ZAVEX-942891 format. One record per residue (C-alpha): x, y, z; residue number from 1; residue in one letter. Coordinates in nm, 2 decimals. Layout:
residues N
<<X Y Z> NUM A>
...
This chain:
residues 301
<<11.60 0.43 3.45> 1 M>
<<11.89 0.28 3.25> 2 P>
<<11.94 0.45 2.91> 3 R>
<<11.99 0.12 2.72> 4 D>
<<11.69 -0.09 2.84> 5 L>
<<11.52 -0.39 2.70> 6 S>
<<11.21 -0.57 2.83> 7 V>
<<11.13 -0.93 2.73> 8 F>
<<10.83 -1.14 2.84> 9 G>
<<10.82 -1.51 2.88> 10 G>
<<10.51 -1.71 2.81> 11 T>
<<10.38 -1.74 3.17> 12 A>
<<10.22 -1.39 3.17> 13 N>
<<10.28 -1.21 2.85> 14 L>
<<10.00 -0.95 2.91> 15 P>
<<10.18 -0.83 3.23> 16 L>
<<10.51 -0.80 3.04> 17 A>
<<10.33 -0.59 2.77> 18 E>
<<10.17 -0.37 3.03> 19 A>
<<10.51 -0.31 3.20> 20 I>
<<10.67 -0.22 2.87> 21 A>
<<10.39 0.03 2.79> 22 R>
<<10.42 0.19 3.13> 23 A>
<<10.80 0.24 3.06> 24 L>
<<10.73 0.37 2.71> 25 G>
<<10.93 0.10 2.54> 26 V>
<<10.85 -0.18 2.30> 27 R>
<<10.85 -0.53 2.43> 28 L>
<<11.15 -0.72 2.30> 29 G>
<<11.11 -0.98 2.03> 30 A>
<<11.19 -1.34 2.12> 31 R>
<<11.10 -1.69 2.02> 32 V>
<<11.00 -1.96 2.27> 33 V>
<<10.95 -2.31 2.13> 34 E>
<<10.86 -2.64 2.30> 35 R>
<<10.96 -2.97 2.15> 36 F>
<<10.74 -3.28 2.16> 37 P>
<<10.97 -3.43 2.44> 38 D>
<<10.91 -3.12 2.66> 39 G>
<<11.24 -2.94 2.60> 40 E>
<<11.23 -2.56 2.57> 41 V>
<<11.43 -2.35 2.33> 42 E>
<<11.44 -1.97 2.35> 43 V>
<<11.60 -1.72 2.11> 44 R>
<<11.63 -1.35 2.12> 45 L>
<<11.52 -1.18 1.79> 46 E>
<<11.71 -0.85 1.86> 47 E>
<<12.04 -0.74 2.00> 48 G>
<<12.09 -0.66 2.37> 49 V>
<<12.46 -0.59 2.38> 50 R>
<<12.54 -0.35 2.67> 51 G>
<<12.17 -0.33 2.77> 52 H>
<<12.00 -0.37 3.11> 53 H>
<<11.75 -0.65 3.02> 54 V>
<<11.44 -0.71 3.23> 55 Y>
<<11.28 -1.05 3.19> 56 L>
<<10.92 -1.08 3.30> 57 V>
<<10.83 -1.44 3.40> 58 Q>
<<10.64 -1.56 3.70> 59 P>
<<10.70 -1.92 3.79> 60 T>
<<10.33 -2.02 3.77> 61 T>
<<10.20 -2.36 3.68> 62 P>
<<10.35 -2.55 3.51> 63 P>
<<10.61 -2.42 3.75> 64 V>
<<10.92 -2.61 3.64> 65 N>
<<10.85 -2.54 3.26> 66 D>
<<10.82 -2.17 3.33> 67 N>
<<11.13 -2.17 3.56> 68 L>
<<11.34 -2.34 3.29> 69 V>
<<11.21 -2.09 3.03> 70 E>
<<11.33 -1.80 3.26> 71 L>
<<11.67 -1.96 3.31> 72 L>
<<11.71 -2.00 2.93> 73 L>
<<11.60 -1.65 2.86> 74 L>
<<11.86 -1.52 3.11> 75 A>
<<12.13 -1.74 2.96> 76 D>
<<12.05 -1.61 2.61> 77 A>
<<12.08 -1.25 2.73> 78 C>
<<12.41 -1.32 2.90> 79 R>
<<12.55 -1.49 2.59> 80 R>
<<12.43 -1.20 2.38> 81 A>
<<12.65 -0.96 2.59> 82 A>
<<12.38 -0.79 2.80> 83 A>
<<12.53 -0.56 3.05> 84 E>
<<12.29 -0.67 3.33> 85 R>
<<12.00 -0.92 3.35> 86 V>
<<11.72 -0.85 3.59> 87 I>
<<11.45 -1.11 3.65> 88 A>
<<11.10 -0.98 3.73> 89 I>
<<10.94 -1.28 3.90> 90 V>
<<10.61 -1.14 4.02> 91 P>
<<10.51 -1.48 4.17> 92 Y>
<<10.80 -1.68 4.30> 93 F>
<<10.67 -2.03 4.29> 94 G>
<<10.92 -2.21 4.52> 95 Y>
<<10.89 -1.95 4.81> 96 A>
<<10.71 -2.21 5.03> 97 R>
<<11.01 -2.44 5.02> 98 S>
<<11.22 -2.22 5.25> 99 D>
<<11.33 -2.48 5.50> 100 R>
<<11.39 -2.85 5.54> 101 R>
<<11.09 -3.06 5.65> 102 H>
<<11.29 -3.35 5.77> 103 G>
<<11.66 -3.42 5.78> 104 S>
<<11.68 -3.55 5.42> 105 R>
<<11.46 -3.29 5.25> 106 A>
<<11.56 -3.03 4.99> 107 A>
<<11.52 -2.65 5.02> 108 V>
<<11.37 -2.57 4.69> 109 G>
<<11.38 -2.19 4.72> 110 A>
<<11.76 -2.20 4.77> 111 R>
<<11.81 -2.43 4.47> 112 V>
<<11.61 -2.19 4.25> 113 V>
<<11.81 -1.89 4.38> 114 A>
<<12.13 -2.07 4.30> 115 D>
<<12.01 -2.16 3.95> 116 L>
<<11.91 -1.80 3.87> 117 M>
<<12.24 -1.66 3.98> 118 E>
<<12.43 -1.93 3.79> 119 A>
<<12.27 -1.82 3.45> 120 V>
<<12.36 -1.46 3.51> 121 G>
<<12.06 -1.30 3.69> 122 V>
<<12.21 -0.99 3.86> 123 A>
<<11.89 -0.88 4.04> 124 E>
<<11.54 -1.01 4.12> 125 V>
<<11.22 -0.81 4.14> 126 I>
<<10.93 -0.99 4.30> 127 T>
<<10.60 -0.92 4.49> 128 L>
<<10.48 -1.04 4.83> 129 D>
<<10.70 -1.35 4.88> 130 L>
<<10.52 -1.62 5.07> 131 H>
<<10.81 -1.63 5.31> 132 T>
<<11.02 -1.31 5.30> 133 P>
<<11.33 -1.48 5.43> 134 Q>
<<11.37 -1.63 5.08> 135 V>
<<11.55 -1.30 4.99> 136 E>
<<11.84 -1.43 5.21> 137 G>
<<11.90 -1.72 4.98> 138 F>
<<12.01 -1.48 4.70> 139 F>
<<12.36 -1.32 4.69> 140 R>
<<12.23 -1.07 4.43> 141 V>
<<11.99 -0.78 4.52> 142 P>
<<11.62 -0.87 4.57> 143 V>
<<11.36 -0.59 4.54> 144 D>
<<11.06 -0.72 4.72> 145 G>
<<10.76 -0.51 4.63> 146 L>
<<10.42 -0.52 4.80> 147 S>
<<10.07 -0.50 4.64> 148 A>
<<9.92 -0.38 4.97> 149 L>
<<9.85 -0.02 4.86> 150 P>
<<9.68 -0.14 4.54> 151 L>
<<9.47 -0.41 4.70> 152 L>
<<9.38 -0.20 5.01> 153 A>
<<9.26 0.09 4.80> 154 D>
<<9.06 -0.15 4.58> 155 A>
<<8.91 -0.30 4.90> 156 A>
<<8.83 0.04 5.06> 157 R>
<<8.56 0.10 4.79> 158 E>
<<8.38 -0.21 4.90> 159 R>
<<8.41 -0.19 5.28> 160 L>
<<8.16 -0.07 5.53> 161 T>
<<8.24 0.14 5.84> 162 S>
<<8.22 -0.17 6.06> 163 D>
<<8.46 -0.38 5.86> 164 A>
<<8.74 -0.59 6.01> 165 V>
<<9.05 -0.73 5.85> 166 V>
<<9.11 -1.10 5.91> 167 V>
<<9.44 -1.30 5.91> 168 A>
<<9.35 -1.66 5.80> 169 P>
<<9.64 -1.80 6.00> 170 D>
<<9.93 -1.70 6.23> 171 A>
<<10.16 -1.68 5.93> 172 G>
<<9.96 -1.39 5.77> 173 R>
<<9.93 -1.18 6.09> 174 V>
<<10.20 -0.94 5.99> 175 K>
<<10.05 -0.88 5.64> 176 M>
<<9.69 -0.85 5.78> 177 A>
<<9.82 -0.60 6.05> 178 T>
<<9.96 -0.38 5.77> 179 A>
<<9.62 -0.39 5.59> 180 Y>
<<9.43 -0.31 5.91> 181 A>
<<9.66 -0.01 5.97> 182 Q>
<<9.62 0.11 5.61> 183 W>
<<9.25 0.07 5.62> 184 L>
<<9.21 0.18 5.99> 185 R>
<<9.01 -0.13 6.09> 186 T>
<<9.03 -0.38 6.37> 187 P>
<<9.23 -0.70 6.33> 188 L>
<<9.09 -1.05 6.37> 189 V>
<<9.31 -1.37 6.37> 190 V>
<<9.21 -1.72 6.28> 191 L>
<<9.42 -2.01 6.41> 192 H>
<<9.42 -2.33 6.22> 193 K>
<<9.56 -2.68 6.24> 194 R>
<<9.72 -2.86 5.95> 195 R>
<<9.55 -3.20 5.91> 196 D>
<<9.75 -3.30 5.60> 197 S>
<<9.96 -3.15 5.32> 198 S>
<<9.65 -3.02 5.15> 199 T>
<<9.40 -2.99 5.43> 200 R>
<<9.37 -2.75 5.72> 201 T>
<<9.10 -2.67 5.97> 202 S>
<<9.02 -2.36 6.18> 203 V>
<<9.05 -2.42 6.56> 204 T>
<<8.96 -2.09 6.71> 205 H>
<<8.91 -1.72 6.64> 206 L>
<<9.06 -1.41 6.82> 207 V>
<<8.86 -1.10 6.79> 208 G>
<<8.49 -1.00 6.73> 209 D>
<<8.33 -1.05 6.40> 210 V>
<<7.96 -1.07 6.50> 211 R>
<<7.75 -0.86 6.26> 212 G>
<<8.06 -0.72 6.09> 213 K>
<<8.19 -0.73 5.73> 214 Q>
<<8.51 -0.93 5.70> 215 C>
<<8.81 -0.88 5.47> 216 L>
<<9.03 -1.19 5.46> 217 V>
<<9.39 -1.12 5.37> 218 I>
<<9.64 -1.36 5.22> 219 D>
<<9.94 -1.36 4.98> 220 D>
<<9.83 -1.66 4.78> 221 L>
<<9.52 -1.84 4.68> 222 I>
<<9.60 -2.19 4.55> 223 S>
<<9.31 -2.44 4.58> 224 T>
<<9.10 -2.20 4.78> 225 G>
<<9.08 -2.44 5.08> 226 G>
<<9.22 -2.20 5.34> 227 T>
<<9.00 -1.91 5.23> 228 I>
<<8.69 -2.14 5.22> 229 A>
<<8.76 -2.27 5.57> 230 D>
<<8.81 -1.91 5.70> 231 S>
<<8.49 -1.79 5.54> 232 A>
<<8.29 -2.07 5.70> 233 R>
<<8.45 -2.01 6.04> 234 A>
<<8.37 -1.64 6.02> 235 L>
<<8.00 -1.70 5.92> 236 H>
<<7.97 -1.95 6.21> 237 D>
<<8.10 -1.68 6.44> 238 A>
<<7.83 -1.44 6.33> 239 G>
<<8.00 -1.24 6.06> 240 A>
<<7.79 -1.06 5.80> 241 R>
<<7.73 -1.27 5.49> 242 P>
<<7.95 -1.20 5.19> 243 G>
<<8.32 -1.23 5.29> 244 V>
<<8.57 -1.02 5.09> 245 L>
<<8.91 -1.16 5.01> 246 V>
<<9.23 -0.98 4.91> 247 A>
<<9.53 -1.19 4.79> 248 A>
<<9.83 -1.08 4.58> 249 T>
<<9.86 -1.40 4.38> 250 H>
<<9.55 -1.60 4.26> 251 A>
<<9.66 -1.93 4.12> 252 L>
<<9.29 -2.05 4.14> 253 M>
<<9.37 -2.41 4.08> 254 L>
<<9.09 -2.66 4.00> 255 G>
<<8.75 -2.56 4.15> 256 D>
<<8.90 -2.29 4.38> 257 A>
<<8.65 -2.02 4.27> 258 A>
<<8.35 -2.24 4.32> 259 E>
<<8.48 -2.37 4.65> 260 K>
<<8.51 -2.02 4.79> 261 M>
<<8.17 -1.92 4.65> 262 R>
<<8.01 -2.21 4.83> 263 R>
<<8.17 -2.11 5.15> 264 A>
<<8.02 -1.76 5.13> 265 G>
<<8.30 -1.55 4.97> 266 V>
<<8.14 -1.27 4.76> 267 S>
<<8.45 -1.12 4.59> 268 C>
<<8.82 -1.18 4.55> 269 V>
<<9.05 -0.89 4.49> 270 L>
<<9.38 -0.99 4.34> 271 T>
<<9.66 -0.86 4.10> 272 T>
<<9.78 -0.96 3.76> 273 D>
<<10.11 -1.12 3.89> 274 T>
<<9.94 -1.44 3.76> 275 I>
<<9.74 -1.46 3.44> 276 A>
<<9.38 -1.50 3.57> 277 C>
<<9.25 -1.85 3.56> 278 R>
<<8.91 -1.77 3.72> 279 A>
<<8.58 -1.73 3.53> 280 P>
<<8.52 -1.39 3.39> 281 D>
<<8.20 -1.32 3.58> 282 D>
<<8.30 -1.05 3.82> 283 G>
<<8.38 -1.28 4.12> 284 F>
<<8.75 -1.20 4.08> 285 V>
<<8.85 -0.84 4.04> 286 H>
<<9.21 -0.78 3.92> 287 T>
<<9.43 -0.47 3.97> 288 V>
<<9.75 -0.43 3.77> 289 S>
<<10.10 -0.42 3.93> 290 V>
<<10.25 -0.30 3.60> 291 A>
<<10.28 0.06 3.71> 292 G>
<<10.44 -0.04 4.04> 293 M>
<<10.70 -0.26 3.87> 294 V>
<<10.77 0.01 3.61> 295 A>
<<10.83 0.26 3.89> 296 A>
<<11.08 0.01 4.05> 297 A>
<<11.26 -0.02 3.71> 298 I>
<<11.28 0.36 3.67> 299 R>
<<11.45 0.38 4.01> 300 E>
<<11.70 0.10 3.93> 301 D>
C-alpha cells in the first residue's frame, strides 16, 4: 500500500467510500462538491494531496453524466494539486454497455469515457464486473477488474438447497454463470432470449432441466428488472420450484424494478454496494459489501 495515500469519495456512493477508507485504516479526505442552479458542478479539495496516491471512489450511477463529470473534476483537482498518482475506483462503470457501434454513424460511449478519464490525469482504474470486459481495452492505463463472484456466491450458498441450479438469463452471461456454477458445484441452465426492442426482451427457449429445482439466476446488472422478471416466469413455466433467487453485482433498481421481479416470482435479490441501494428496505434485497475487496486491491497496488 502506498505510504502517502488519500481516499476521496464523490457523492454517488459516499457510504462505500467511507467503508473503503475504514478498511484501509485512513480518514476519508475532505472535499466540497457543489451544484449550481444551471446544473454545473464545482469540486474543491479541502486538504493537500501533493505527492500522494489519491483514490477517488465514484460509480457512474444515475444521473450518469452528472456523476461522471464529478469524477472528472475530482481527478483534475487532484492533478492540479500535484498528486503523484490518481486512481479512479469506479465500482459500477455506467457506459460499459456502449462498447461497439450499433450502426455506421453511432458513437462508442465507453471509449469516449475512457479517453476523458485519461485526459484529466487518471492513471489507473479499479472496477467490478464490467458488463462487457473488453472495455478494459479502451484504456491505455491499467484497469484492475475485480469480481464480486466470491462474495455473492458465498451469500447465495446459505440460501441454496442441494438440488439448486445456476441459471444464465441470456447467452451473454453464460461465462459468468458458469463460474458461479463451478464455485457452487451446481448444474448450469441457460435461457435464450430475443430482443424485441431497446427496452424489451422475451425468452425463446431453455437449455437444461429445472423441473422441481431451486433456481439461482446470475447477472452482472439489474436495471429495470425486465430481464430477471422474464427469466423467473420462464423458469416457473418450465416447472422450477417457486421462489427464484437472483445474484447480481450491480442493482440499479430503476422505477418499479423490485415490484416487477416480485410479481414474477423472485423471492430474494443478492447484490453488492457498488451502487447505493435504491430498493425498499424490507429484506427483498440483501446487500454484501465490496469495501474489503477494494481495500485489498489498494493494499496490493
